[in-house]
C-alpha positions in Angstrom: 3.2 -21.5 55.9 6.0 -20.8 53.4 8.8 -23.4 52.8 11.3 -21.1 54.5 9.0 -20.8 57.6 8.6 -24.6 57.7 12.4 -24.9 57.5 12.7 -22.4 60.4 10.1 -24.2 62.5 11.8 -27.6 62.1 15.2 -26.1 62.7 13.8 -24.3 65.8 12.6 -27.5 67.3 15.9 -29.2 66.7 17.8 -26.3 68.3 15.3 -25.3 71.0 14.6 -21.9 69.6 11.9 -20.7 72.0 10.8 -17.6 70.1 9.3 -17.4 66.6 11.4 -15.3 64.1 8.9 -12.4 63.9 9.5 -11.9 67.7 13.2 -12.2 67.4 13.6 -9.8 64.4 11.0 -7.3 65.3 10.3 -4.3 63.0 12.6 -5.7 60.5 10.6 -4.2 57.6 11.6 -0.8 58.8 15.3 -1.6 59.4 17.7 1.2 58.1 21.2 0.2 59.3 22.8 -3.1 60.2 25.9 -4.1 62.1 27.2 -7.5 63.0 29.8 -8.9 65.4 30.8 -12.5 64.8 32.9 -14.3 67.4 34.0 -17.9 67.7 30.6 -19.3 68.7 28.2 -16.4 68.9 26.9 -13.8 66.4 25.5 -10.5 67.6 23.3 -8.5 65.1 22.3 -4.9 65.5 19.9 -2.8 63.4 18.0 0.5 63.7 14.3 0.7 62.9 11.5 3.1 63.1 8.4 1.9 65.0 4.9 3.3 64.6 3.1 3.5 67.9 0.1 5.2 69.3 0.3 8.2 71.7 -2.6 9.8 73.6 -3.0 13.5 72.7 -5.1 16.0 74.6 -6.6 19.1 72.9 -8.4 21.9 74.6 -12.0 22.6 73.6 -13.1 26.1 72.9 -15.0 27.2 76.0 -15.8 30.7 75.0 -19.4 29.8 73.9 -22.0 29.7 76.7 -23.5 26.3 75.6 -20.1 24.5 76.2 -20.1 24.9 79.9 -21.0 21.2 80.5 -18.6 19.9 77.8 -15.4 18.1 78.9 -12.4 20.3 79.5 -10.4 18.6 76.7 -10.7 15.9 74.1 -8.5 12.8 73.9 -7.3 11.4 70.6 -5.0 8.6 69.6 -2.4 9.5 67.1 0.4 7.6 65.4 4.0 8.7 66.1 7.3 7.4 64.8 9.7 6.0 67.4 13.4 5.2 66.8 14.5 1.9 68.2 17.7 -0.1 68.4 17.6 -3.9 68.2 20.4 -6.2 69.3 20.1 -9.9 68.9 22.6 -12.6 70.0 22.5 -16.1 68.7 24.8 -19.1 68.1 26.8 -19.2 64.9 25.0 -22.4 63.9 21.9 -20.3 63.1 23.6 -17.6 61.0 22.6 -18.9 57.6 19.0 -19.4 58.6 18.8 -16.0 60.2 20.3 -14.3 57.2 17.7 -16.1 55.0 14.9 -14.7 57.2 16.3 -11.2 57.1 16.7 -11.4 53.3 13.0 -12.4 52.9 11.8 -9.6 55.2 14.2 -6.7 54.4 12.3 -4.2 52.3 14.4 -1.0 52.9 16.4 -0.9 49.7 18.3 2.2 50.9 20.5 0.0 53.1 23.7 -0.7 51.2 26.3 -1.5 53.8 26.5 -3.7 56.9 29.2 -2.8 59.4 31.1 -5.9 60.7 33.5 -6.6 63.5 34.8 -9.6 65.5 37.2 -12.4 64.6 34.7 -14.3 62.6 33.7 -11.4 60.3 36.1 -12.4 57.6 34.9 -16.0 57.7 31.3 -15.1 57.0 31.9 -12.0 54.8 31.1 -13.8 51.5 28.0 -15.5 53.0 26.6 -12.1 54.3 27.2 -10.3 51.0 25.6 -13.1 49.0 22.5 -13.5 51.2 21.8 -9.9 52.0 23.3 -8.2 48.9 25.0 -5.7 51.3 28.6 -4.7 51.2 30.5 -5.7 54.4 32.6 -3.0 55.9 35.1 -4.3 58.5 35.5 -2.1 61.6 38.3 -2.2 64.2 37.4 -4.6 66.9 38.9 -2.6 69.9 37.4 0.7 68.8 33.9 -0.9 68.5 34.3 -2.6 71.9 35.1 0.8 73.6 32.3 2.6 71.8 29.8 0.0 72.9 31.1 0.0 76.5 30.7 3.8 76.7 27.2 3.6 75.2 25.8 1.0 77.7 27.5 2.7 80.7 26.0 6.0 79.8 22.5 4.9 78.8 21.6 1.9 81.1 21.6 2.8 84.8 22.0 -0.8 86.1 24.5 -2.0 83.6 27.5 -2.8 85.9 27.3 -5.3 88.7 29.5 -7.2 91.1 29.1 -10.9 91.4 28.5 -12.4 94.9 28.4 -16.2 94.9 25.9 -17.9 97.2 24.2 -14.5 98.1 20.4 -14.3 98.0 20.9 -12.2 94.9 24.0 -13.2 92.9 24.2 -9.8 91.3 24.8 -6.4 93.1 24.1 -3.7 90.6 26.2 -0.5 90.9 25.1 3.1 90.7 26.6 4.4 87.5 28.7 7.5 88.0 27.5 10.6 86.0 31.0 10.8 84.5 31.9 7.3 83.3 35.6 8.2 82.6 38.3 7.1 83.3 38.0 3.3 83.6 40.0 0.2 82.9 38.5 -2.5 80.6 39.9 -6.0 80.8 38.9 -7.9 77.7 39.5 -11.6 78.1 39.2 -13.4 74.8 41.9 -15.8 73.5 44.4 -13.6 75.2 44.0 -10.6 77.5 43.9 -6.9 76.5 44.0 -4.2 79.1 42.6 -0.9 77.9 42.6 2.5 79.7 39.6 4.6 78.5 39.9 8.3 79.2 37.1 9.8 77.1 34.6 9.0 74.4 37.3 8.7 71.7 40.5 8.5 73.8 41.8 5.1 74.8 44.9 3.0 74.7 45.9 -0.6 75.2 48.2 -0.3 78.2 49.0 -3.9 78.6 47.9 -7.5 78.1 48.8 -11.2 78.3 48.9 -14.2 76.1 47.5 -16.2 79.0 43.7 -15.9 78.6 40.5 -17.6 77.6 42.3 -19.5 74.8 44.9 -20.8 77.2 42.2 -22.1 79.5 40.4 -23.7 76.6 43.5 -25.1 75.0 45.1 -26.6 78.1 41.8 -27.7 79.3 41.2 -29.6 76.1 44.6 -31.3 76.4 44.0 -32.2 80.1 40.4 -33.3 80.0 39.8 -34.2 76.3 36.8 -31.9 76.5 36.6 -29.8 73.3 33.7 -27.4 74.2 34.4 -24.3 76.3 31.1 -24.4 78.2 31.5 -28.1 79.0 35.0 -27.3 80.4 33.5 -24.6 82.6 30.8 -27.1 83.7 33.6 -29.5 84.8 35.4 -26.8 86.7 32.2 -25.9 88.6 32.1 -29.4 90.0 35.9 -29.8 90.8 38.0 -29.4 93.9 41.2 -27.5 93.0 42.8 -28.5 96.3 43.3 -32.0 95.0 45.6 -30.7 92.4 47.0 -27.4 93.7 49.7 -27.2 96.3 48.6 -24.9 99.2 50.6 -23.0 101.7 49.7 -25.4 104.5 50.9 -28.3 102.3 54.4 -26.8 102.5 54.5 -25.3 106.0 51.9 -27.3 107.8 49.7 -24.3 108.3 49.7 -20.6 107.6 52.9 -18.5 107.1 51.9 -15.7 109.5 55.0 -13.5 109.2 54.3 -13.1 105.5 50.5 -12.8 105.9 49.8 -16.0 104.0 46.9 -18.2 105.0 47.1 -21.9 105.0 44.5 -22.4 102.2 46.2 -20.0 99.8 47.5 -21.6 96.5 51.3 -21.8 96.7 51.7 -23.7 93.4 49.1 -24.3 90.7 49.1 -28.0 89.7 51.9 -28.4 92.4 50.6 -31.8 93.6 50.5 -33.3 90.2 54.4 -33.4 90.1 54.7 -35.7 93.1 51.4 -37.5 93.7 51.2 -41.0 92.2 47.6 -41.0 91.2 45.1 -40.0 88.5 43.4 -36.6 88.8 39.8 -36.2 87.9 38.8 -34.0 84.9 36.8 -31.8 87.2 39.6 -31.1 89.6 42.1 -30.4 86.8 39.6 -28.0 85.1 39.1 -26.2 88.4 42.8 -25.8 89.1 43.4 -24.5 85.6 40.5 -22.0 86.0 42.0 -20.7 89.2 45.4 -20.4 87.7 44.3 -18.4 84.7 41.9 -16.2 86.8 44.5 -15.4 89.4 47.0 -14.4 86.8 44.5 -12.1 85.1 43.3 -10.7 88.4 46.8 -9.8 89.5 47.5 -8.2 86.2 44.3 -6.1 86.4 45.2 -5.0 89.9 48.7 -3.9 89.0 47.5 -1.9 86.0 44.7 -0.3 88.0 47.2 0.8 90.7 49.7 2.0 88.0 47.1 4.2 86.4 45.3 5.1 89.7 41.9 3.7 88.6 39.3 2.1 90.8 36.7 1.3 88.1 37.7 -2.0 86.4 35.3 -3.7 84.0 35.7 -7.3 82.8 34.4 -8.7 79.6 35.1 -11.0 76.7 34.4 -14.6 75.7 36.0 -15.9 78.9 33.4 -14.0 81.1 30.1 -14.3 79.2 28.0 -14.3 82.4 29.5 -17.6 83.6 29.3 -17.9 87.4 32.6 -19.8 87.8 34.6 -17.3 85.8 33.0 -14.3 87.5 33.5 -15.8 90.9 37.2 -16.7 90.4 38.0 -13.2 88.9 36.1 -11.5 91.8 38.0 -13.6 94.4 41.3 -12.8 92.7 40.6 -9.0 92.6 39.5 -9.0 96.2 42.6 -10.8 97.3 45.2 -8.7 95.5 43.6 -5.3 96.3 42.3 -6.2 99.8 38.8 -5.0 98.7 39.9 -1.6 97.4 39.0 -2.4 93.8 35.8 -4.3 92.8 35.6 -6.5 89.8 32.8 -5.1 87.7 30.9 -7.0 85.1 28.4 -5.7 82.5 24.9 -6.9 81.9 25.2 -6.4 78.1 28.8 -7.3 77.8 28.1 -9.6 74.9 26.7 -6.7 72.8 29.6 -4.2 73.1 31.2 -5.0 69.8 28.1 -4.9 67.7 26.8 -1.8 69.5 30.2 -0.1 68.7 30.1 -1.3 65.1 26.5 0.1 64.7 27.5 3.4 66.2 30.4 3.7 63.7 27.8 3.2 60.9 25.4 5.7 62.4 27.7 8.5 63.1 26.0 10.9 60.6 22.8 10.6 62.8 24.9 11.3 65.9 23.1 8.9 68.2 25.1 10.2 71.2 23.2 13.4 71.2 20.1 11.5 72.4 19.3 9.6 75.5 18.3 6.0 75.1 16.3 3.8 77.4 16.0 0.0 77.6 12.7 -1.2 76.4 11.8 -4.0 78.9 9.0 -5.3 76.7 11.4 -6.3 74.0 14.5 -7.3 76.0 15.3 -10.7 77.2 17.0 -9.6 80.4 20.0 -11.1 82.2 19.6 -14.9 82.8 20.4 -16.6 86.1 23.9 -18.0 86.5 22.6 -20.5 89.0 22.2 -24.0 87.4 19.6 -24.9 90.1 17.4 -21.8 89.4 14.8 -22.4 86.8 17.0 -25.0 85.0 14.8 -25.4 81.9 15.1 -21.7 81.2 18.8 -21.7 82.0 19.3 -24.5 79.5 17.6 -22.5 76.7 19.0 -19.1 77.6 22.0 -19.3 75.3 19.9 -19.8 72.2 18.6 -16.3 71.5 18.9 -13.2 73.6 17.6 -9.7 72.8 18.1 -6.1 73.8 16.0 -3.2 72.6 16.5 0.5 73.3 14.2 3.3 72.5 15.3 6.9 71.7 14.0 9.4 74.2 12.5 12.7 73.2 15.3 14.8 74.6 18.6 14.4 76.3 18.3 13.7 80.0 20.8 14.8 82.7 21.1 14.8 86.5 18.9 17.3 88.4 21.4 20.1 89.4 20.1 20.0 93.0 21.4 16.5 93.8 23.9 16.8 96.6 26.1 14.0 95.2 24.9 12.5 91.9 27.4 9.7 92.1 25.9 8.3 95.3 22.2 9.0 94.5 20.1 5.9 94.5 16.5 6.7 93.6 14.9 3.5 94.9 14.1 3.0 98.5 14.0 -0.8 98.5 15.9 -3.3 96.3 13.5 -6.1 95.9 16.1 -8.4 94.5 17.7 -8.4 98.0 14.5 -8.4 100.0 12.7 -11.7 99.3 9.6 -10.9 101.4 9.0 -7.5 99.8 9.7 -9.0 96.3 7.1 -11.7 96.7 4.6 -9.2 98.1 5.0 -6.7 95.2 5.0 -9.3 92.5 1.8 -10.6 93.9 0.4 -7.1 94.0 1.1 -6.4 90.4 -0.3 -9.8 89.4 -3.5 -9.0 91.4 -3.8 -5.6 89.7 -3.5 -7.0 86.2 -7.2 -7.6 85.6 -8.0 -4.0 86.5 -5.3 -2.6 84.2 -6.6 -4.8 81.3 -10.1 -3.5 82.0 -9.1 0.1 82.0 -6.9 -0.4 78.9 -10.0 -1.6 76.9 -12.2 1.1 78.3 -9.7 3.8 77.2 -10.3 2.8 73.6 -14.1 2.1 73.3 -14.2 2.8 69.6 -11.6 0.2 68.7 -13.1 -3.3 68.5 -9.6 -5.0 68.5 -8.7 -3.4 71.8 -9.8 -6.4 73.8 -7.6 -8.7 71.8 -4.6 -6.4 72.3 -5.3 -6.1 76.0 -5.2 -9.9 76.3 -1.8 -9.9 74.5 -0.6 -7.3 77.0 -1.8 -9.4 79.9 0.1 -12.4 78.6 3.3 -10.4 78.0 3.4 -8.7 81.3 2.4 -11.8 83.3 5.4 -13.6 81.5 7.7 -10.7 82.6 6.5 -11.0 86.2 7.1 -14.8 86.2 10.6 -14.2 84.8 11.3 -11.6 87.5 10.1 -14.1 90.2 12.8 -16.6 89.1 15.3 -13.9 88.0 14.8 -10.8 90.0 18.0 -9.3 88.6 16.9 -9.7 84.9 16.8 -6.0 84.2 19.1 -4.7 87.0 18.0 -4.1 90.5 14.3 -5.1 90.9 12.2 -2.2 92.4 8.6 -1.1 92.5 9.8 1.5 89.9 11.1 -1.1 87.5 7.9 -3.2 87.9 5.8 -0.1 87.0 8.1 0.8 84.1 8.0 -2.7 82.7 4.2 -2.5 82.8 4.2 0.8 81.0 6.5 -0.6 78.3 4.3 -3.6 77.8 1.2 -1.4 77.6 2.9 0.8 74.9 4.0 -2.4 73.1 0.3 -3.1 72.4 -0.7 0.5 71.7 -2.3 1.4 75.1 -0.4 4.6 75.7 -2.8 6.0 78.4 -5.3 3.4 79.9 -6.4 6.0 82.5 -7.1 8.8 80.0 -10.9 8.6 80.4 -10.7 8.4 84.2 -8.3 11.4 84.3 -10.6 13.4 82.0 -13.6 12.7 84.1 -11.9 13.5 87.4 -10.3 16.7 86.1 -13.7 17.9 84.9 -15.3 17.1 88.2 -12.6 18.8 90.3 -12.8 22.0 88.2 -16.4 22.4 89.2 -15.3 22.7 92.9 -12.3 24.9 92.2 -14.0 28.3 92.8 -15.7 27.0 96.0 -12.3 25.9 97.3 -10.7 29.3 96.5 -13.5 31.1 98.3 -13.1 28.9 101.4 -9.3 29.7 101.3 -10.0 33.5 101.2 -12.1 33.2 104.3 -9.2 31.7 106.3 -6.7 33.6 108.4 -3.0 33.5 107.3 -2.2 30.9 110.0 -5.2 28.8 109.0 -4.2 29.0 105.3 -0.7 27.7 105.9 -2.2 24.6 107.6 -4.8 24.3 104.8 -1.9 24.1 102.3 -0.6 20.7 103.5 -4.0 19.4 104.4 -5.1 20.0 100.9 -2.0 18.6 99.2 -2.1 15.4 101.2 -5.8 14.9 101.1 -5.7 15.4 97.4 -3.0 12.8 97.1 -5.3 10.2 98.6 -7.1 10.0 95.3 -4.9 7.6 93.4 -6.3 5.0 91.0 -2.8 3.4 91.0 -3.3 2.2 94.6 -5.6 -0.8 95.0 -6.9 0.2 98.4 -8.0 3.6 97.0 -9.3 2.4 93.7 -11.5 -0.2 95.5 -13.0 2.7 97.6 -13.5 4.9 94.6 -15.2 2.1 92.7 -17.6 1.3 95.5 -18.1 4.7 97.0 -18.2 7.6 94.5 -19.1 10.0 97.4 -15.7 9.3 99.1 -14.9 13.0 99.4 -12.1 15.5 99.4 -13.3 17.3 102.4 -13.6 14.1 104.5 -10.0 13.1 103.6 -8.8 16.7 104.2 -10.1 16.8 107.8 -7.8 14.0 108.7 -4.5 15.8 108.0 -2.6 19.0 109.1 0.3 21.3 108.1 3.2 23.8 108.0 4.4 27.5 108.2 7.5 29.6 107.5 9.1 32.7 105.7 10.1 33.2 102.0 12.1 31.1 99.5 13.2 32.3 96.1 11.8 29.4 94.1 10.2 26.0 94.7 10.4 23.1 92.3 7.3 20.9 92.9 7.1 17.4 91.4 3.3 16.9 91.2 1.4 13.6 91.2 -2.2 12.7 90.4 -4.8 14.2 88.1 -8.2 15.4 89.3 -8.6 16.5 92.9 -4.9 16.2 93.7 -3.7 18.7 91.1 -6.7 21.0 90.8 -7.7 21.4 94.4 -4.8 20.1 96.4 -1.9 21.6 94.4 -3.8 24.8 93.4 -4.6 25.6 97.0 -0.9 25.2 97.7 -0.1 27.7 94.8 -2.2 30.4 96.5 -0.3 30.0 99.7 3.1 29.5 98.1 3.0 32.9 96.4 2.8 34.6 99.8 6.2 33.4 100.8 8.2 32.7 97.5 8.9 34.4 94.2 8.7 31.6 91.7 7.0 28.2 91.6 7.9 25.5 89.0 5.5 22.6 88.6 7.2 19.5 87.1 4.9 16.9 85.7 5.3 13.7 83.6 6.3 14.0 80.0 4.3 10.9 79.1 1.3 9.1 80.8 1.6 6.7 83.7 -1.4 5.5 85.7 -3.5 8.5 86.6 -0.6 11.0 87.0 -1.1 14.3 85.4 1.0 14.9 82.2 2.5 18.2 81.2 0.1 18.5 78.3 -2.9 18.0 80.6 -1.4 20.4 83.1 -1.0 23.1 80.5 -4.7 22.9 79.6 -5.8 22.7 83.3 -3.7 25.8 84.2 -5.0 27.7 81.3 -8.6 27.0 82.4 -7.8 27.8 86.1 -6.1 31.0 85.1 -9.2 32.1 83.3 -11.2 31.6 86.5 -8.8 33.1 89.0 -6.7 36.4 88.9 -4.0 35.1 91.2 -3.1 32.2 88.9 -3.6 34.3 85.8 -1.1 36.9 87.1 1.4 34.3 88.1 1.4 32.7 84.7 1.5 36.1 82.9 4.5 37.3 85.0 6.3 33.9 84.5 6.2 33.3 88.3 4.3 30.0 87.7 6.2 27.8 85.3 5.2 24.4 84.0 7.9 22.0 82.8 8.2 18.4 81.8 10.1 16.2 84.2 11.3 13.8 81.5 9.6 10.9 83.3 6.9 8.5 82.1 6.6 6.7 85.4 4.7 7.1 88.7 8.2 7.1 90.3 10.9 9.6 89.9 14.6 9.2 89.0 16.3 12.5 89.6 19.3 11.4 87.5 17.2 11.8 84.4 15.5 15.2 83.9 15.2 17.2 80.7 18.3 18.9 79.5 18.3 22.6 78.6 18.2 23.2 74.8 20.7 26.1 74.8 23.4 23.4 74.2 22.1 23.5 70.6 23.2 27.1 70.3 26.7 26.5 71.5 27.2 23.4 69.3 26.0 25.2 66.2 27.9 28.4 66.8 31.1 26.4 67.4 30.7 24.6 64.1 30.0 27.9 62.3 33.1 29.4 63.8 35.2 26.5 62.4 33.6 26.9 59.0 33.5 30.6 58.2 35.4 33.8 58.7 35.2 35.9 61.9 33.5 38.8 60.2 30.7 36.7 58.7 30.5 34.6 61.9 29.7 37.7 64.0 26.7 38.5 61.8 25.5 34.9 61.6 25.8 34.6 65.4 23.4 37.5 66.0 20.9 36.1 63.5 21.2 32.7 65.2 20.7 34.2 68.7 17.5 36.0 67.5 16.2 32.8 65.9 17.0 30.7 68.9 15.2 33.1 71.2 12.1 32.9 69.0 12.4 29.0 68.9 12.9 28.7 72.7 9.9 31.0 73.4 7.7 28.4 71.7 9.3 25.4 73.4 8.6 24.1 76.9 11.2 25.4 79.3 13.5 22.6 80.2 13.7 21.5 83.8 17.5 21.5 84.4 17.8 24.9 82.9 14.9 26.4 84.9 16.3 25.1 88.2 19.5 27.0 87.6 17.9 30.2 86.3 15.5 30.5 89.1 18.0 29.7 91.9 15.7 27.0 93.2 16.1 26.6 97.0 13.2 24.3 97.8 12.2 20.9 96.2 8.8 19.4 97.0 8.2 15.8 96.0 4.6 14.5 96.3 3.1 11.1 96.1 3.9 7.5 97.2 5.8 6.6 94.0 7.9 9.8 93.9 8.5 10.3 97.6 8.4 6.8 99.2 9.2 4.1 96.6 11.8 6.5 95.2 13.7 9.5 96.7 12.9 8.8 100.3 16.6 8.8 101.1 17.6 11.2 98.4 20.0 14.0 99.5 19.6 17.4 97.9 21.7 20.5 98.0 18.8 22.6 99.0 15.8 22.2 101.4 13.4 19.5 100.5 10.0 18.4 101.5 8.8 14.8 100.7 5.2 14.1 101.4 2.7 11.3 100.6 -0.2 9.4 101.9 0.4 5.7 102.4 -2.2 3.9 100.3 -1.0 0.4 100.6 -1.7 -1.5 103.9 1.4 -3.8 103.6 3.7 -0.8 103.0 2.1 1.1 105.9 2.7 -1.9 108.2 6.3 -2.1 107.0 6.8 1.6 107.8 5.2 1.2 111.2 1.9 3.0 110.4 -1.6 2.4 109.2 -3.4 2.7 105.9 -3.7 6.4 104.9 -0.9 7.4 107.3 1.0 10.5 106.3 4.7 10.8 105.5 5.9 14.4 105.8 9.7 14.6 105.6 11.4 17.9 105.7 15.3 18.0 105.3 17.9 20.7 105.3 21.4 20.1 103.9 24.1 20.0 106.7 25.8 23.1 105.4 22.7 25.3 105.1 20.3 27.1 107.4 16.6 26.5 106.9 14.6 29.4 105.6 11.0 28.8 105.0 10.2 25.5 106.8 12.1 25.8 110.0 9.1 25.1 112.2 7.4 22.4 110.1 6.3 19.5 112.2 6.9 16.0 111.0 3.6 14.2 110.7 2.9 10.6 112.0 4.4 8.1 109.6 
């Protein structure tokens, strides 16, 4: 161990640092840009890095030779890819010199010359930073950074904003972020109060403020209680009774003042009793009274400005808030009182990072990070800590030491599915586990029970790599720790759902280079199902039209039974390889109806589900609709078919069957990526159409060159764009608009039950799944392998194709 590492270790023990530095400053050797936000007590550091990680690639074999008939359909290989990642670390200023030393020793990217800095303490540590890191410190405007950071988290983190509900089963109620985040009011409570109206990405103004803020609470509190630390002052306030110090309405009138609508327990005068009472007041009571006085003043100001500017979205942040339950509760109470519940006090999960995120974005403007979508990496993020002092107190005591947020750049920009009836009210998840204690405990237990099986499949997916077993154990430890955190803090990453539990597991698997643990299983089942394909087609051709319509749903739902992600099914498949498609199919029945223009079908599992179940549906669909779009995962998740796999499967099936071949050739059957890497489906985030590139580039050219030259360049650009787009996958949001999609089919337990069960679409929709979990079946009032078949028509539309579809037992 080096001398510096020894110093860090001893310092860590003194200060209760719970993570080693290589976990705190991950991928530091690839860091390219830095930003820092230094406040009065906390430092927030940001940097951009590139991360090498493994991805599973599938490549089709050449099946033209006769002797390859028994070969696998495709080969699987692990390849290295570069991922862009943003790191945000928050720590106490007491650690700043030690942290800078660690960064200096591990920073190898000599291209980095500048560090962007913001915050009131930036000037104080400027010389230290420049000396330690040999980087020039560029100071950025604090308010501009704050707004840029706020816009970024609101746009990229779905469960960023929450309301605080004291004494509720879940203290945090996360809000559904509106697709258009503007306009909003940001109340930043530092030493004083700044009230900022934000109208667009770069348009904001300070519309008001007050000198009575967090500094006032701290300063007066120190004079009254002789307590010098801000957090200790809040701790005193949490134990106090303000009614001992404040004069209430009932103290003046003997009760309520009904004619003015004033209740008896309303504060008439802050600290009013201290002027007349001949007694000593406790530190706790004075701190509580002071907190109420400051919070009520800020709350009333916020309400007045919200009404003045006709705004209902009001976010609170700053040193005064910082996730403290007492400040969030008093602000919430004040807002509720003054607006009679018309405006909610909204807080931000990553409020402490806004300044450093904004400073980083200012330094990275040449890369235009706003053109990408970013997603929180749960494997590397600390998550929101509990505000309850009684909940996991040891973890609560250490939570302020280090805190981390990591965000990964997504392949393409993601947008709302155009067919959502009201994107602002769309909530993908059916059950919020943070508010349903019974369901939460059950699903946490389920994921813990399934962990051994996931570890086993992860190792089996990489048989040629001897270190796979060691990495798999590290994955087990990491994910188990996340589950334990979520048991104590179900709100750590926003609303806890089955989807977020699955996503966290996928992030942890990727962290240890297991991009597709089910790859071998999917390959085997796809090969097996293809052998039965022509037999299934022949049996379909022998059916009457009426029988074929019923076969469609029977096939889809029977195929959906085969799901290795469901423990009840995987147990059967492990013990009974003969568990057959035909046996499952005979238990289910179906639908009928006239034509649609285009159906968008979100498909589910590999193997029997996609090859026999969905392919049977394709044959029937083309009798009563013009176009069919199959949307599959962009990246692996459980045994769900990915877009790359589906491309190969469709190519092989088209070579075997003229109907599919003709549909592909005529572009009536289109394969697209959904943008998802989860067994669940969030319709707020589907792949964006690439034509935006054309409009952005042509606009820039128009600004730069003359009209005559521009007209020639535009024609060349259009031709080039057409050639490029012809080689790219068609993007889901664009295809939906082009094809005038009027039917959406969502298949599978994750996509149609755990998510989207209550989703309202602007066209007809069909949600179907087989319940493969006995607890969930019981919750829904059915039995294991019961069928959910939910057909919905928007209120303002008449049904076209599925007007006589029966709803199956659920």
